[in-house]
C-alpha positions in Angstrom: -105.4 73.6 36.9 -103.7 76.7 37.4 -103.2 79.4 34.8 -99.0 79.2 36.2 -99.3 75.3 35.8 -100.2 75.3 32.1 -97.7 77.9 31.4 -95.4 75.9 32.8 -96.2 72.8 30.8 -96.5 74.9 27.6 -93.3 76.2 27.9 -91.9 72.8 28.7 -93.6 71.1 25.7 -92.1 74.2 23.4 -88.5 74.3 24.8 -88.8 70.0 24.6 -90.4 70.8 20.6 -87.3 73.2 20.1 -84.4 70.7 21.7 -86.1 68.1 19.4 -86.1 70.2 16.3 -82.1 70.8 16.7 -81.4 67.3 17.8 -82.8 65.9 14.4 -81.2 68.7 12.6 -77.5 68.0 14.4 -78.0 64.5 13.5 -78.9 65.1 10.0 -75.9 66.9 9.9 -73.7 64.5 11.4 -75.0 62.2 8.8 -73.8 64.3 5.6 -70.5 64.7 7.7 -70.1 60.7 7.7 -70.8 61.1 4.0 -68.3 63.2 3.3 -65.5 61.4 5.5 -66.6 58.6 3.4 -66.0 60.6 0.1 -63.1 62.3 1.4 -61.4 58.9 2.1 -62.6 57.6 -1.6 -60.6 61.0 -2.9 -64.1 61.9 -4.7 -63.7 65.7 -4.9 -67.1 65.9 -6.6 -69.2 64.2 -3.8 -67.3 66.1 -0.8 -68.7 69.4 -2.9 -71.6 68.0 -2.7 -71.7 67.2 0.8 -70.3 70.5 1.3 -73.1 72.0 -0.3 -75.8 70.1 1.7 -74.2 71.2 4.6 -74.5 74.5 3.5 -78.1 74.2 3.0 -78.5 72.5 6.6 -76.7 75.1 8.2 -78.8 77.9 7.3 -82.0 75.9 8.3 -80.1 75.5 11.6 -79.6 78.9 12.2 -83.6 79.7 12.1 -84.1 76.6 14.6 -81.1 77.4 16.9 -82.6 80.9 17.5 -85.9 79.4 18.0 -84.0 76.8 21.1 -82.2 79.6 22.0 -85.5 82.2 22.4 -87.4 78.9 24.2 -84.5 78.5 26.5 -84.6 82.2 27.5 -88.1 81.3 28.5 -87.8 78.1 30.0 -85.4 79.7 32.4 -87.9 81.8 33.7 -90.2 79.1 35.0 -87.4 76.2 35.3 -87.4 76.4 39.1 -91.4 75.9 39.3 -90.9 72.6 37.3 -91.1 69.5 38.9 -87.7 67.6 39.2 -88.8 64.6 36.7 -89.4 67.0 34.0 -86.4 69.4 34.8 -84.7 66.2 33.8 -86.2 64.7 30.9 -85.4 68.3 29.3 -82.0 68.1 31.0 -81.6 64.8 29.0 -82.9 65.8 26.1 -79.8 68.6 26.5 -77.5 66.6 27.0 -78.6 64.2 24.1 -78.1 67.8 21.8 -74.7 68.4 23.2 -73.6 65.2 22.7 -74.6 65.4 18.7 -72.6 68.4 18.8 -69.5 67.3 20.3 -69.4 64.2 17.5 -70.2 66.5 14.9 -67.1 69.3 16.3 -64.8 66.2 16.3 -65.7 64.7 12.9 -65.2 68.0 11.3 -62.1 69.1 12.8 -61.0 65.2 11.5 -62.4 65.9 7.8 -60.5 69.5 7.3 -57.3 67.7 8.3 -57.8 65.0 5.9 -59.4 67.9 3.3 -55.5 69.4 3.7 -53.9 66.1 3.6 -55.6 65.6 0.5 -54.6 68.8 -0.9 -51.3 68.4 0.1 -50.6 65.2 -1.5 -52.6 66.8 -5.1 -50.3 69.7 -4.7 -47.4 67.5 -4.6 -48.8 65.2 -7.5 -49.1 68.6 -9.4 -45.2 69.7 -8.4 -44.3 66.0 -9.5 -46.1 66.9 -13.1 -45.0 70.1 -13.6 -41.2 68.7 -12.6 -42.0 65.7 -15.3 -42.9 68.5 -17.9 -40.0 70.5 -17.4 -37.7 67.5 -17.6 -39.7 66.2 -21.1 -39.8 69.8 -22.0 -35.5 70.1 -21.7 -35.6 66.2 -23.0 -37.6 67.3 -26.2 -35.9 70.5 -26.5 -31.9 68.7 -26.7 -33.4 66.2 -28.7 -34.5 68.7 -31.3 -31.5 70.2 -30.6 -29.7 66.9 -31.2 -31.5 66.1 -34.6 -30.8 69.6 -35.8 -27.0 69.2 -35.7 -27.2 65.8 -37.1 -29.1 67.1 -39.9 -26.4 70.1 -40.3 -23.9 67.0 -40.5 -26.0 64.9 -42.8 -26.5 68.0 -45.3 -22.5 68.8 -45.0 -21.9 65.3 -46.1 -23.9 64.5 -48.9 
C-alpha cells in the first residue's frame, strides 16, 4: 500500500470515529430530552431542572466532540475524492444518521419548550387565582372584623 492510501484510510477512520462519537452524544442528549418531556408531562419541575443540568453538562462535552468532528471533516474533504465510492457512501450514511438524530433533537426541544411555556402560563394563571382568592379572603376578613366590631359596639351600648 502506498502512503496516500494509508493516509486516506486513516483519515476515513478518524472521521468515522468522530461521527460515531458525535452521534452517540446526540443520541444521549435525545434520551435526556425524552426524559425531560416525561417530567414536563408529570409537572415534575425538580426533575425538569435536573434534566436541564444533565443536558448542560453533555452540551459542554458536545462542544469538544463537535470541534473534533469539524476538524476531521475538513481533513476528510481534502482526500474525499480519492476514496472508493463504498467508503464515501458508508461515511455519508453516518453523516445522515447524525443529521437525523439532530433533527429529532431539535423537534423535541421545540416541543418541550412549548410545553414548558404552557406549564409556566398555567402556573402563572393559578398564582393569579390564588392571589385573587387571597384578596377576596382578606376583604371578607376585614368586612367580618368590621361587622364584628360594629356588633360588639352595639352590644356594649345595650348592656
